C-alpha positions as CSV (number, residue, x, y, z in Angstrom):
1,M,1.9,16.1,-5.2
2,L,-1.1,13.9,-5.7
3,A,-2.8,11.8,-3.0
4,S,-3.0,8.4,-4.6
5,N,-6.0,6.1,-4.9
6,T,-3.8,3.2,-5.8
7,N,-0.4,2.2,-4.5
8,V,1.8,0.1,-6.8
9,G,4.9,-1.6,-5.4
10,L,7.4,-3.4,-7.6
11,V,8.9,-6.2,-5.5
12,E,11.3,-9.1,-6.4
13,I,13.0,-7.5,-9.3
14,S,16.2,-9.0,-10.8
15,P,19.3,-7.5,-9.4
16,E,20.5,-6.2,-12.8
17,I,17.3,-4.1,-13.2
18,K,17.1,-3.0,-9.6
19,K,20.8,-1.9,-9.6
20,D,21.1,1.9,-9.2
21,G,17.4,2.5,-9.4
22,L,17.3,1.7,-13.1
23,I,13.8,0.3,-13.0
24,I,12.2,3.4,-11.5
25,V,14.0,5.5,-14.1
26,R,12.7,3.2,-16.9
27,V,9.2,3.4,-15.5
28,L,9.4,7.2,-15.3
29,S,10.7,7.5,-18.8
30,W,7.8,5.2,-20.0
31,L,5.2,7.3,-18.2
32,Q,6.5,10.5,-19.7
33,N,6.1,9.2,-23.3
34,P,3.4,11.3,-25.0
35,A,1.8,8.2,-26.4
36,N,0.8,7.1,-22.9
37,T,-2.3,8.3,-21.2
38,F,-0.8,9.4,-17.9
39,R,-0.6,13.0,-16.6
40,Y,0.5,14.9,-13.5
41,I,3.7,12.9,-13.3
42,S,5.9,13.8,-10.4
43,D,8.8,12.0,-8.8
44,D,11.1,12.0,-5.8
45,L,13.9,9.8,-6.8
46,N,16.3,11.1,-4.2
47,C,14.4,10.0,-1.1
48,R,15.1,6.8,0.9
49,T,12.3,5.0,-1.1
50,P,12.1,6.5,-4.5
51,I,8.5,7.2,-5.6
52,I,6.6,8.3,-8.7
53,H,3.1,9.8,-8.5
54,F,1.0,9.9,-11.6
55,Q,-2.7,9.9,-12.8
56,H,-4.4,8.0,-15.5
57,E,-5.9,10.5,-17.9
58,R,-9.2,8.8,-18.8
59,S,-10.1,7.2,-15.5
60,G,-8.7,9.9,-13.1
61,V,-7.2,7.2,-10.9
62,T,-4.0,8.4,-9.2
63,F,-1.1,6.1,-8.4
64,A,2.0,6.1,-6.2
65,M,4.7,3.7,-7.4
66,V,7.7,2.6,-5.3
67,V,10.3,-0.1,-5.9
68,E,11.3,-2.6,-3.2
69,S,9.4,-1.2,-0.3
70,E,9.4,-4.4,1.7
71,N,7.6,-2.9,4.7
72,A,4.7,-1.7,2.5
73,Y,4.6,-5.1,0.8
74,K,4.4,-7.0,4.1
75,T,1.7,-4.6,5.3
76,S,-0.3,-5.3,2.2
77,I,0.0,-9.0,2.7
78,L,-1.2,-8.6,6.3
79,L,-4.1,-6.5,5.3
80,Q,-5.1,-9.1,2.6
81,Q,-5.0,-11.8,5.3
82,Y,-7.3,-9.7,7.6
83,R,-9.6,-9.0,4.7
84,L,-10.0,-12.7,4.1
85,I,-11.0,-13.1,7.8
86,D,-13.6,-10.4,7.5
87,P,-14.4,-8.6,4.2
88,R,-16.0,-5.7,6.0
89,L,-12.4,-4.4,6.6
90,A,-12.1,-3.5,2.9
91,V,-15.6,-1.8,2.8
92,L,-15.0,0.2,6.0
93,T,-11.5,1.2,4.9
94,V,-12.7,2.5,1.6
95,A,-15.4,4.5,3.3
96,F,-13.0,6.0,5.9
97,R,-10.3,6.8,3.4
98,T,-12.9,8.5,1.2
99,F,-14.1,10.5,4.2
100,A,-10.5,11.5,4.9
101,R,-9.9,12.5,1.3
102,I,-13.1,14.6,1.2
103,C,-12.2,16.4,4.5
104,R,-8.5,16.7,3.3
105,L,-7.2,14.8,6.3
106,D,-4.9,12.6,4.1
107,Q,-2.4,15.2,3.0
108,P,0.9,14.6,4.9
109,E,2.7,17.3,2.9
110,L,0.3,19.7,4.7
111,G,0.9,18.3,8.1
112,S,-1.9,15.7,8.2
113,L,-1.8,11.9,8.1
114,P,-0.8,9.7,5.2
115,A,-3.6,7.7,3.5
116,H,-2.4,4.3,4.8
117,A,-2.8,5.6,8.4
118,F,-6.6,5.5,8.0
119,T,-6.4,1.9,6.9
120,L,-4.5,1.1,10.1
121,M,-7.0,3.0,12.2
122,V,-9.8,0.9,10.8
123,L,-7.9,-2.3,11.4
124,Y,-7.1,-1.2,15.0
125,Y,-10.8,-0.3,15.6
126,M,-12.0,-3.7,14.3
127,Q,-9.4,-5.5,16.6
128,Q,-10.5,-3.5,19.6
129,D,-14.2,-4.2,18.9
130,R,-13.2,-8.0,18.6
131,V,-14.3,-8.2,15.0
132,L,-10.8,-9.2,13.9
133,P,-8.1,-11.1,15.9
134,I,-4.8,-9.6,17.0
135,L,-2.6,-12.2,15.2
136,H,0.5,-11.8,17.4
137,K,-1.6,-12.4,20.5
138,L,-2.8,-15.7,19.1
139,K,0.8,-16.9,18.8
140,S,1.3,-17.2,22.6
141,S,3.8,-20.0,23.3
142,E,3.3,-22.0,20.1
143,N,6.3,-22.5,17.8
144,E,6.4,-20.5,14.6
145,D,5.5,-23.4,12.3
146,D,2.5,-24.5,14.2
147,Y,1.3,-21.0,14.5
148,M,1.6,-20.2,10.8
149,S,0.1,-23.5,9.7
150,K,-3.3,-22.3,11.2
151,F,-3.2,-19.4,8.7
152,H,-1.7,-21.3,5.7
153,D,-4.9,-20.8,3.7
154,L,-4.6,-17.0,4.2
155,L,-1.1,-16.6,3.0
156,F,-0.6,-15.6,-0.7
157,L,3.2,-16.1,-0.9
C-alpha cells in the first residue's frame, strides 16, 4: 500500500451514483484503463470507508481516494480555516510530513501513525504556542450564529 501525498475525497454525490458504492467502482475501473497514466493501483472496497490508492506515472504523486468521508471533509475545512488565519500552518505541516515520510514514521500498516496525524500535531503545537486560536474555546457562551458570523469570511461552504 502506498502512503499518499494527496488525499481526494468525493463528497455530495447524487444518491443514484453513490448507491452501493457504484462511484468508487467506476473510478477504479477508469483508473485501471491502460490508456490512463496511473500505476500501483490498489483498493480496499470492503472496509468501512472504501479507499483506492494509486500513483500518477509521470509526476510520481500518490493519491488516496475515498467517497463520502464526512469526517475527513470537515477536518479539511477546519484546516483550511486555520491556514487562512496563519499560512505558516501549511508550510510547517508540509515540512513535518516530509520529515515523517523520510523517517518512515507515517506507515500505519507497519504500526506507526497515519500521515494526517502529523498535520494534527502541527496544529496542536501552534495552538499551544498561541500562534493559532483554539476555536471552540472562543465560543464561550455566545450563541452559534454570533460565533460563526465572526468566521464567515473563513468558511468555504
